[in-house]
C-alpha positions, 0 to 999 in steps of 0.5 A, spaced: 500 500 500 502 507 497 504 512 503 500 520 502 504 526 504 501 531 509 500 534 503 495 529 500 491 527 505 490 535 507 485 534 501 481 529 504 476 532 507 473 527 513 464 529 514 460 526 519 454 524 516 447 520 519 445 513 518 438 514 515 436 507 512 440 500 513 437 493 508 440 487 508 445 486 501 444 479 499 448 480 492 453 482 496 459 476 496 459 478 503 455 479 509 453 487 509 449 492 509 447 497 505 446 503 507 443 511 506 447 516 509 444 523 510 451 528 510 447 534 510 449 539 505 454 534 502 447 530 500 445 522 502 449 517 499 448 510 499 454 505 501 456 499 503 458 495 509 461 488 512 458 489 519 452 486 520 457 481 525 456 487 530 451 490 530 443 490 528 439 492 523 435 498 528 442 498 532 444 503 525 439 508 525 440 514 527 449 512 528 452 516 526 459 515 521 465 518 519 464 519 511 471 519 506 468 524 501 474 525 496 482 522 496 487 526 493 
């Protein structure tokens, strides 16, 4: 894995989002959830997470998470 410099890291945007909905993701190779995340001014985004062994779907609703929005 390649290491980035501090100047490259400074360009990365980290935002806090709120999970609005969690659904099963049966098409995934490994067990995962489909997440709908409210990122405020950046809008509603969709993602997935392989966290089914750690959380139940109802535990994740309204939870907060960090989202990486840009890569250098």
